[in-house]
N, C-alpha and C positions, 0 to 999 in steps of 0.2 A: 390570290393578289391580296397583299394586304394593306390598305388604305390608312392614314391617322386624319384627324381633321381636330386641330383645336379650335375651338369656340367660345366666344364670348369671355376676354379680362376684361374684368371689370374690378372697380374698388370699390369695398360698399362705403356706403353714404354716413357715414360713421364721422367724420371728423371735418371741422369747420376751418380748421390752421393747418399750409402746408406739413410734407412728413417732417420736415426739419425741425419745424418750429412745436412738433410734440413735443412732449415731456416722456421720460424714460419708462412710466408708469402708463403710458396708454400703447397698447399694442396697434402696428399697422397690420389691417387683414385683407388682403387680396384672395377673392372668388376666382374660381378656374372651372372648368371644363373640356375635357377631350373626349376623343371618341377611337373606338379600332371598328375594323371591319372587316373578316376574314368570310370566306365562301364554304359551302359546307356542301358534300354531295346529296343530292335524294335520294339516299337508298333504301326506302321504303315507300313501297306502292298501295294505293289502297283503293277497292275499285269497288261498286255499287252495281248489280245484277237485279232484275225484278223480273215478275210473271205476273202480269195482268187481264181480266179476263171479265164478262158480266154475264148473267143470268139472271131470270124471272124469279129464281128461290135461290138466297141468300145460304141454306145450310147445301147446296149444292155447289155453291159457288166457293164455298169454303174449302167445300170436299177438295172438289177438284184443284184449284190452286193449292192448299197443304200436300197434296200427291206430287207436284209439279215440282214445289220446294224441295218436298225429302225428297226427289230423284236427283233432284241437283246435288245437296248435300250429299248423298251416297258416290255423286260423280267427284268431289272436291277431296273424298276420303281417299283417295288416290294420290293427293299429293298434300295428305297431312304433315309430313315432315318437312315442308318447304313453305306453304300458304295454311296461313290461318283462316278459319272460314267460321261465320256466326250468323244466326237469322238478323236480319234487319229489321225494320218496321213493318205493321202489317195493317193496313190499311182498308174501311169498305164505306159505300156512301150511295144514298139511296137515288135512282134516277124515278125523275118524277114527271107522270102525262101531262104533257104539253099546256099554258093557263091551269094547272090543276093541283092538287096538293096528293092525291092520288100517287102512290109509287109503283112505275111502271115494270123496273127489273132494279136489280142493284147491281154495281161496279166495286171490284176489290186488287187490291194491288198489295203485293209479297217481296219482299226484297231480302237480300243476301249480301253480305259483306265480306271484303276476300282483303288482308293482309301480308303482306311479302317481302321480302329485301331480296327475293329471287325476281328478276324481271322476267327473264325467261319462262320458268315455269307457272307466274303469273297470267303473263300475256299469254301461255298454251291453255291451262285451263278457262279463262274468259274464252279466248274461241271454242271449247267445247260446250260449254256453258251455253254461250248462243246457239249454237247446233243443236244442243237440246231443245230449246225453245224460251231461253230467258234473254233479256235484253238489257244492253249496258245503258245504266242510268249516270253513269261518271266514272273515270276511271283521274289521279292524281297522286304525284309524290313529292316528299318530304324528306326530312333529315330523321333518322331511325333516333329514338331517346339517347342511344351510347354515343352516336355519332352527334349530335348536337352538342352535349354534355361537354365531349374533349374541344372542338370547335369553339364552345365557348368560354370553357375554361383557357385556352391558347387567346383571345379575343381579351379575356379581362388581363392578363399579364404584360399584352401588348398595349389597352387602355393606362392602364396603371404607367407604365413605361411613359407612352405620352405625356399624361399627367404632371412626371416629376421634369420631364424636359422644357414643360411651359414654366412650369415652377421654378426654374432653373434660367429664365428667358424672363421672367418678370423680379426676379429676387437683384439677378445682375444689374438689370436696366437701374433697377435700384439701390445701389450699391449694397446688396444687404445678403447676408444669409437667411435660409427660412426652415421654417419645421410644419407639418404637415396639422393644423388644427383638427379637420374634420373633414371624412372623405364619404360621400353614395356611390354605391355601383349600381345601375343599371344595365338590363338587358332586355332586348330586342330580339325579335328573328322576321326578319322579313323573308316568309317564304316564296317562293315564286315556282309553283310546281308546274304542269305540263298537264293540263285536262283536257280532256278529252268528253264533249258532250254528246248524249246521244237523245234523240228523240222518244217521242212518249209511244207512239206505235210507228210500226216498221211492216215493211211489204214484206213477202214473201221474199221475192227480189234482194231486199236490201239484208232478212237474214241469212240468205246463202253466203250472200257477198264479205259479210262477218263470219262465218263460221271458222274461217284460218286465226289464228294467233293473233293479236290484237299486234299492230305499230304505237311501240312507245317512245318517249324518249324523255329521262328521268329530270336531265338539267341539274342544278345547283339551284342552292339559297344561300341568303345574306344574312349572317350571324353579327348583330350589332350591340357592342357595349360602351356605353359612356358613363365617367367618368366626373361626380359634380363635388366641388368640395371648396376649402376652405385653408390658407396657406397663412403661418404667421411668419412677419418678417424681425428677426433678429439685429 
């Protein structure tokens, strides 16, 4: 749905005399703002999955998690035509003996990140990765770059039309024609993804329940374009 909002029609405080008393060499300037908002489909999904574990030996722990990550990346290769896969952050931290500075063990977490415009393929791969031992950290959706640009361009056209409409109202009310003196275009994306959060640790039953394709709902985002500028009455 397209919506237009005209905001803050104000006169610049440049003159101390009424319009009718100003000289011909002193232009009357009016400041205007207008806005257009369009909806864009959240057609690109992004999910983060992870493996996490602990061990007294950091090298052993690192080797184990690296193997799990490598296996997950190998599994994801079957979806390389529809899902982009990359490694995410990898962190390790010591676990200290209570009330001591002595390290008792190590904990480590490694992530992989999935991106796709194919919701079905993304959901299916997430399910398979969970079944292989990974946990889902989060999943969200937003407009793909090309989708966002297309909708943003359309919103710019609508916002400029709204600015002209408000300029006509102001000029006609004062009995003048107008010309645009200056104009600025501001874009803002109000992304409203449908995130699904996953806890850090899972029981075996929870892991099994999530081995099927993850249910997702992409939704839409609002693309806003704000126009601010000045018109000069003639």
